[in-house]
N, C-alpha and C positions, 0 to 999 in steps of 0.2 A: 841435098834435098832428101835423098833416100835415108841418110843417117838421121836426119831430123824426124822423119816419120817413124823410124824404128824406135828412137828414144821416146817419142810420144806414146806409142803403143805400149812400151814397157812401163812407162809411168802410170798411164791410166789402168793398166792391168794390175799393177801393184796397189794402187789406191782402191780400186773396186774390190780386190780380194780381201783386204783388211776391213773394209767397210762391211762386208758380208759377215765377217767373223768377229763381231763385237758382242759384248756381254749385255744381256738384257736385264738379268737379276743376279746379284752376288749371292753367296751363301747366307742363309738366314741365321741370326744369332739365336742360340737355344740354350736352355738350362735343363739338365736332367740329373738323375741320381745314379750312383754306382750300380752296375749290374743290369742296366737297361740297354736296349739297342737304339742306335741313333743314325739318322740319315742327313747328309749335307749335300746340297745340289746347287749347281750353277746352270743358268739358262743362257744359251748362246744364240744369237741371231745368225742364221745362215746354215749352210750344209758343211759339216766337217768331213773332209775327204780322208785325212790320215789321223788316226787316233794319237799318233806320236806328237801331234801338234799341241795336245792338251796335257796338263799336269796339275797336281794339287800341291799347295804349299802350306806349311805350318810355321808361323812366326817368320815368314819370308824365306824359308828353306824348302827346297823341293823334296817331297816325301814319296810322291807317286808320279810316274811318267806314263801317260796313256793308261794302261791297266797294270803296269808293272810296279810292284812295291820295292822301293830302293832299300839298300842294305842298312843304312843309318837311320831309317825312319822310326824304328822301334815298333813297327807293326807286323813284323814277321811272325808267322805261326799264330796269327790272331783270327784267321778266317775272314779277312777283310774282303769285301766285294766292291769292285769298281764297275759301274755300268755307264755305257754311252748309248744313248738313243738319239737318232737324228732323222730329220725330215728336210724337205726342201727349204723351209723357212726357219725352223727352230731345232736346236740340238740341246740335249740335256746331259750334263756330266755329273754323276752321282757317286758319293762315297758312303758306304754302309759300314759302321763299326759295331760289331756285336759285343755285348757285355762290357760296357764302357768302364774305364778305370779313371782314377784321378789324374794319371799321367796323360790321358787323352785331352785334357783341358787345354785350350789355347785359341789363337786367332788363325782361322783357316781362310784360304783364298784360292782361286783358280787362275791359271795362266795359259795363254795361247802363244806358242813359239812357231814362228814361220818366217823363212828367209832371213834368219839371223835377227829378227826383231821379236819383242815380247810385249804382250798386252796382259795386264793383270786386272783382276776384278777387285772390287772393294772387299774388305775382310768381314767375316762373320765370326762371332765369338762363341765358343762352346764352353759352357760352365758346367762342371761336374760336382754335385754335392756328395759328400761322403756320408755313409751310414755308420753310426757307432756300432762297435762290436757288441754282440749279444751279452757278453759277460758284464758289461757296464750297466748301471753304476755299481761300485763296490764300496760297502760301508765297513768301517773299522769299529769293532765292538769295544765297549768300555769294560773295565774290570768288574768283578763280582759285586763289590760294595763301594759306595762313595760316601764319605762323611760330610755332614752338613758344613757348609762354608768352604769346602775344597773346590778348586777349579776343575771343571770337566771340559775336555776338548773333544769335539766330535769332528770326524773327518769322513768325507765322501769323495771318491775318485771317479773321474770320467775319462774319456778318450780325447786327446788333443787332435781334433780334425777340423776340416773346413766344410761347411760353416761350423763355428764353435757351438758345442752343445750348451743347453741351458740346464743348470742344476738349481733345484729349489729344496730348501730344508724346512720341514713342517714339524711341529710339536703337537702331540695328541695326548690329552689327559682323560682317562676313563674312570678314575677312582673318585669321581664326584657325581652329584645327582644328574647334572646335565653335561654329557661329554663335550669337550672343548678342543678345537683344533686351531692353531695359529701358525702363520708363516713367519719363520725366523729370518731367513736370508735367501736371496736368489741372485745368481750371477751366471755369466757366460764364459767363465774361465774354470779351469780344473787344477787342483782339487778345490772343493769347498770345505772351509774350516771354520768352525764356530765354537767359541769358548764362553763359559759362564760359571758363576758360583752356584753350587748345589744348595737347594733349600728344601724344606719338607714338601712344598707343593710340587716339586719335581719327582717325588717318589712315584714309581710305576708309570712314569711318562714314557711314551714311545716316540722316537724321532724318525721321520721318514724322509729319505732323499729321493727326489723324483727327477728323472732325466727326460728331456724333450729335445727335439731338433727341428730346424727349419727344413731339413731335407725331406722329412716325411712327418706330417702332422699326426699320423696314426700311431707313431712310435711314442709310447709313454711307458717308462720302466721305473720300478721302485726297488729300493733296498731299505732296510730298517735297522735301527739301533735301539736296543732296550727290550723289555721295560727296564728303566733305570732303577737301581736299588740304592736309595739314599737312606743312610742311617742318621738318626737325629734323636736328641734327648726328649724326654716326655714334656708335653704341654698339659697343664692340669686346670680343671675347674671343679669346684665342689658344689654339688646340687643339694639344696636343703630347702626347708619350708619357709625360711626367712624369720618368721615370728612364731614362737612356740608358747602354748598355754601351760601354765604351771600345773604339774601333776600328770602331764601327758608324756608321750614318748617322742623323741626327736631323732630323725633319720638323716644321715649324711652319706652321700655317694661321691666317691672320688673318681671323676671321669678323666680319662687320659687319652692322648694320641701320641704314639711313639713307634719307632722302628729301630731296632727290633722291639717286640712287645715288652711291657713292664713285667719285671720278674718279682718285685717286692713292693708292698704298700706298708707304710708306717704311719700310725696315728699318734698325735701328741696333743696335750691340753695345757693351757696356761690360764689359771692355776691348775695343778694336777688334779685328776679325778681318781677316786678309788676304783680298783679293778672291777668291783661288783656293781659299779654304776653304769657301765657300758658293755656292749657286746659287739664283736667283729665277726663277719662271715668267714667261711673257709678260704676264700680267695683274698680277703683283706680289703676289698674295694668298698664294702658297705659297713658302716658303723652306726650303732644305735645307742643313744643315751636313754636308759630305761626309765628313770624317774626324775623328770626335770623339776627343779625347785626355783623359786624366785631368786635364790642366791646364785643360780647359774647364769643370770643375766650378765652379759659382757664376757662370758667365757670364750677364749680364743681356741678354735679347733684347727689343727694343722694336719695336712696330708702330705707325705713325702712319697714320691714314686721314683723307682730306680730301674734302669735298664743297663745294657752293657756299654752304652755311650756315656751316660751321666745320670745324676739324680736331681730332681727339682722338688721344691717345697712350696705349697700354697696354703693359705689360711683364710678363715672367715670368722667373724665375731657373732656369737650367739645372742639372740634377743629373746628374753622371756618376759611374759606379762602374767600377773597373778589372776586368780579367779575373782569374780565380783565380791564374794564374801571376804576374801583376803584383802582386797583393796578398800573395803568399807564404802562402796558406792554402788549405785545401780547401773553404772555404765556397762554396757555389753562388751565383753572382751573380744578382741580381734582374733580371728583365727586365720589359718592359711587358706589359700584358694581351694585346695582339694577338699578340706573339711567343709567349707561353705557350700561347695557344689554338692557334696554328698547329702548335707542337711536339706538343701532345696529339693533334691531328688526324692528324699524320704517324705517331705511334706506333700509333694505332688502325688506320691503314691498313696498317702493316707487319705487325701481329699478324694482321689479317684475311687478308693475302696468305699468311702462313706456314701458317695453318690450312687455307686452300684447297689449297695444294700438298701438305700431308700427306694430306688426304682423297683427292686425285687419285692419289697414290702407292699408297694402300691399295687403291683400286678396281682399279688396274692389276695389283697382286699377286693379288688375288682372281680376276681374269679369267685370269691365267696359270695359277694352280694349279687352278682349277675347270674350265677348258675345254681349254687347249692340252696340258697334261701328260697328262690321261686319254686324249686322242685319240692322242697320240704313243705312249703305252704300249700302246694297243689295236692300233695298226698294227704295232709291233715284235713283240709277243708272239703275235699271231694266227697266225703262220707257223711256230711252233716244232713240231718233229716228236718222235715218241716218246711222245706222250701216249696213255694207254689210255682208250678210249672204250667204255662199256658197250654191249653189243649189245641193240638194242630188239627187241620181238616182231615189229615190222614193219621189215624191213630191205631194202636194195638190194644186189643181188649183181651186180657188173660182169661182163659177158659178153664184150665185145670192146673193143678200143682202136684208135683210128686216129690216127696221128701225121701231121700235114700237113707239107709241106716248109717250111723257114724262109724268110720273105719277104726278109730281109736280115740283115746281121751283127749289127744292134742289136736286132732284135725276133724273137720266136718265138711261134708260135700253137699251142696245144694243143687238139685236138678230141677230146672224149670222148663215147662213146655207151654208155649203161648200161641194163640191164634188171633188173627186180626182180620177186620173187614174194612174195605175202603168204601166210604159212603159219599156219593156225589152231592154237591150242594144244590144242583138244579133238579127239582122234583119232576120236571117234565121229561127228563132224559131217563131212559131205562137204566136202572141201577146195574152196575157191573161190580161183581164181587171178586176179590182176589185173596186167596188164602195164603197167608205168610206164616212161616214157621221159623222159629229161632230157638236155638239151644244155647244155654249158658252154663259154663263150669266155673264155679266161684270157689277160690281157695282163700279161706277167711282167717284162720286162727292167728298166724304170726304177724300179718300186716294187712291193714285195711286197703293198702294200695296194690296188692297182688291179685289182680283179676285177670285171668287168662281166657281168651276166647276159645 
């Protein structure tokens, strides 16, 4: 009986003890990047009496016992911290790893060892993202010059890490009116290699290799290749008026696009033209036929452009039309667009000048009739005698006159002194007299209009 009681006490003590030291929460799975600090924690229900009962495992192998780091754990000299906090109901077992490395990645779990038995928690996975080295990406430059049609190979290196970096190759062209950028290739392996045949549109193109990573979205790094120097033979067009009127001058411009630049221009004619019939500028790019005749209709004009890569020839056929007298008709000859435009501008200018002259003439006539003629009429007619003037109720009656001697033969001065009386119309009212005196100085010889007060 006593033995049975002892066995029962031991059994219930053993069961109660392990029930108190059960895991509430296993380590949480986490993802971090290299160089950061990380914490992994296990939560245990119950009070932990001896820290040696606890341990950390990685991939099922014990690496820490209590707070002691084991020799084969790979965590020596890493400033690893192991913390145990406990209360009557909950205990926490924490592993702190500073400056995480890629080697720290793995499955972590906690274990409780007691009385020869082991209880393990579920595992939590630690994922460590690697950061690419700052030297990447690395672009390999192309040679100094690439000939048209040759294969060009572009190479951009990155670092082989986890997660894999993303490399993208862009092409930018800036020697056109509207800069253009296009994506050529993108991949998550290294190196990135792209090959193509060089053509004139690739000249001065810049190729950019861009590196990004899932580990850190803020990391965007670039390296560049170029600008690419593509050598190609000239491409030619001849600019001319199209149709030329007989007797006028014809101008031909040999326009080229080449790399390296054109070093020589050669003009040829079929049939041949005498040397005094045409003129070429110093560069050789502009040619003028000085005196075009109707016989030049159908003349083939050739321009040959040469650079260090190759030479190319282009030709146009000249079209000449005769003057109306030469053709014996009243049909108006066709001219080129530039000549027609100039004629229209000249006509518009002539019309505008005629309108301006007409407006000025009208304004002059208005001034003459509105100002000069009335003034002249006033001066001539103001001295006419014999006009009957009505006598006002208030009038001036001259009383005496004094004529001064003549100053010279050309001038005469007349001095007048007048007195007047105001006579009321009502006889019943006492008369009131007001003496009014006025002096006049009259300058008469040169003009009858020059009377000065």
